N, C-alpha and C positions, 0 to 999 in steps of 0.2 A: 051362816057366819056367826059367830059370835058376838057379843056386845064388845069385848075387846079388841075385835079384829076391826070393829067399824072404827074406831076410833081414829083420828089422828096421830099421828106418834107428833112428841114436841117436838124435832128439827125438821116435819113438817111443817107445824103451825110456825113456827118462827122462819120460819122463810118464806111464809105466807106474808109472816110479818114485816118484814123485809123488803118486802116488794109492793106493798102498801104504801109502807116508808118512800121508796123511792120515786113512785108515785104521784105521793103526793109533794116531794121536794122538785120534782118533771114541771108538776102542776102551779106551783111559786113560782118558778123560773118564768114560765110561757107567762103567766098574768104580770110578772113585773115586767118583761119585757115590752108588751102590749102595751103596761103606760106607759112609760117611757117612751115607745114610737107614738103614740096617741099625742101625748104632747110635744112630741120634736116634731109633729106636723104642723099643731095648731098654736105652737109660741115657742119657734127653734131658737129665740133669744134668749129664754130665761135658761138654757146652758151655756150662755155665755157674756154673763154680766163680767165683767172684769176682763175682758177681752181674751180667756181661753175657752176651752170644754172643760165643764167639770159635772159630774152626774148627779153632785145635789142641787136641787132647784132651789132659784130664790139668792139674796146675795146678803148677805151682815156688813158692816162698814163702820169705823169709831172714827170720826172728826177733829176738830178745834177750831171754835171760831173767836178771833181775838175784837171784840166789839166796842174801843173803849167810849164811843157813843151810847152802848146800850149796857156802861158799866163793869164791862173786862172781858174775860173770857169764859168763854159758853162752849161746854161738850157735850156733842150730838152724837149718840148712839142710835145705829136704824138698821131694820130689818124686811127688805123685800120680800112680801110675798104674794105673788102672782096668784088668781085662784080664776074657773072658770065658770062662767054661766050659761044659760043655754045657748045662747048665740053668739057671746062675747068674750074674751079674755081679760080681769078685770086686774089691773095692777095696784096693788094699793099695798100698804104697809106699817109698823107699830117702832115708833120711835121713843127713846128716852134722851130730855134736855136737862142738863146740867147748870145751874147758874152760876153767875159769882158768887152769889150770895149761901150759894151750896141749896139750893131747891133741887128738887129733882120732880121732874113734870113729863108724866107719861102723856105722849103725843101719838095718834093714828096721822098718817099719811097719804095721799092718794098719787100717783104716776102719771103725767100727758108725755105720752112718746109717738114718733111717727107711728101713723096706720100698720106701715108695714115695713115693718124693721128688718126681718130676716136675722140673721142669724152674726152678725158684726155689730155690735154694742157700741164698738167706741167709736165715738166723735158723733154720735148718736144725739141731739138735743133732747134736753129732758127737765119737766117741771117738777117738784116736788109741792102738794100743799099739805101744809102742816096743820092741822087740828086737834081738839081735845081729845084725849080718848076716852070711851067708854069706861075707862081703869078711872079716871080723873075723880077725883073727890070733889074737885071743885071745878065747873068748870067754864071759868074763866079764864083757863091757860090760852096761852098765844096761838095766834094764829097766823102765819106767815107763808110766804114761799123761796125755794132754791131752785134756782136756773142754773144748768149749765151740763155735761157730758162727760162720759168715759174717759180716761187719759191713763189707757193701758190698763193693769191692775186698780189703781185708785178715780176715785170719782170727784172729779173736781167742779166744784158748784160756786156761786155768788146769790147773795140776798136782794142784791139793789136796795141798802138800807132798810128792810122790813122790821130786818129785829131790832134797830136803834126806836123805829115806831110803835114796838109792841111793846120794848123797856125803859126805863129812864134811866139818864147814866150814872143812877146810885143800884143800876140791874132793878129796881122794881116793875111788877106789872102794868101798866097802866089800866086805868079804870075807861079811858077810849083811847085807840091808837090814832096816833097823829100821821098825818102823810108821810109815805116814805118819803124821803131824802136818798139819792143816789149820791152823792158826796157821802155817804154814813155808807156805802157798800162792803159787805165782809166777804172776803176771802171765806171757805172751806174745801180742805184737801180730804175725803174720808178715806183711809186706809181697810182694807179688806181683814177681817178677822173670823177666826173658826164661827165662836157668837161673841156676846155679849152680856154684860152685868153691871150692875150697880152697886156700886160699894157702899157701905151703913154710911161714911162717911163723903157727902160727893164737894166735889171741890177740891182744890190743893194737887192738882196732877193727878193726881188717881182715882176718878171719877168712876172709870170705865176698865174691866180685868178682862181678859179673855177667858170665854173657858172651850176647855174640848169636848167633842162629842163623845 
């Protein structure tokens, strides 16, 4: 048999390439399904933020806080990002707080929730603790809690006066937080969004804009 006879035809090579590509696509689908199945077992609630099933993990929301005792209107964007450790699932996230004075303060937060939340998240009590982000150039960023639960697609929370304890009536960050007064309790309703970003001009009603993925 000659050398030319032993060579594979271009059509045969193309067919082999297509078969390999098909196996690669099938393997990718299997791995993706395995990933979703594993996460659905250890944290089923992660697919039900906002009261309904969604394939995308985590949750994004934007809310406004009317806090006269803390200087006026604040806008807060949050991104919940659960992660898994060796034995536990950790629920945390990142946020951006827009102050009445136009400052943008990057924050991180942790989420405390029922140990066995299951898939239904609506009405389950949540507590968010906001802390300075590692992105913050000034570690004197505020620290405060929000308390509440999902009400359908929206996240309804309040701060028990902690925002006013962190900021002055002029909207300035206090050197030392005061004791929170629940008479200054501020309500906030986070509306879901695909994502969020902060415009160059913070404040003035347009601090956060929706971003399509």
